[in-house]
Phi, psi and omega in degrees: 000128184270136171245009180289123180295343179268003181300127181230100179299128178251335182219168179301326180295341180272346184283133180242167175297325178300322178299311181295316181292334176294320176295317178303311181296334178282314188276314190300318176300324177295317181291321177295323176298319177296320179298318179292325183287337182240133182299151177304141181094346177280158179298322180297317179296314180298317181297313180296320179294317180295318180293319177298321178294318179296316179298313179301315181297317180295318179298317180293324177294318177299314180300317180297317180292323179291317180290329182093175184292142176273140178273134179291146177278147176283142176292140181295331183270007182298125182288322179222151181292155179293157178296143180295142178271130180296143178295140179292152175287167179300318180293325176293319179297316180296316180297319180294318179294319177299317178296319179298314180293325176297318179292319176302314180298314181296313179297318179298314181296324175295316179297317178294326177296324178290313186285339187300337179296340178265014188301339178266001183275151174300136178093351178287130183260089183300321182289325187270320188264069178229153182292152179245148184262337189233147176289325182203176182296325180296318179294322178294316179296320178297317178297314180298321178297314180299315179300315181295315180295325181281349181067024182290322177188165178295129180296127177209164180292132180290000000 
């Protein structure tokens, strides 16, 4: 997890919980201020509350995907332990990791889409809060190879 202020996510593998929580810390106080400024039941209050809820949900989803699945606890009164779960095959593990990174990328890009409207505001991190195109370096390299082989354009870093 990066705490480097110069950290710039380029791929889903580069996104950290700190990145997601930084957007939360930037947006939620602004949204809460709007809620306080407008009475409950007003369109402004509802809009700010809905947006704060969406931001919170996306940040928590990113955190869940980065941390990985939580293992359920065994009940203390369980008479016998659960049957062992077979270990995933290498291809299953790779597919699951690809899906996890895809979800991190999708949630991150949605979060960046929400925050980008504040791009001219003080405290907005233009270098850090930008959408990413690839889940990992291998996917980016595969894309660049495909582009070069297809002659679509000279392969270069996006």
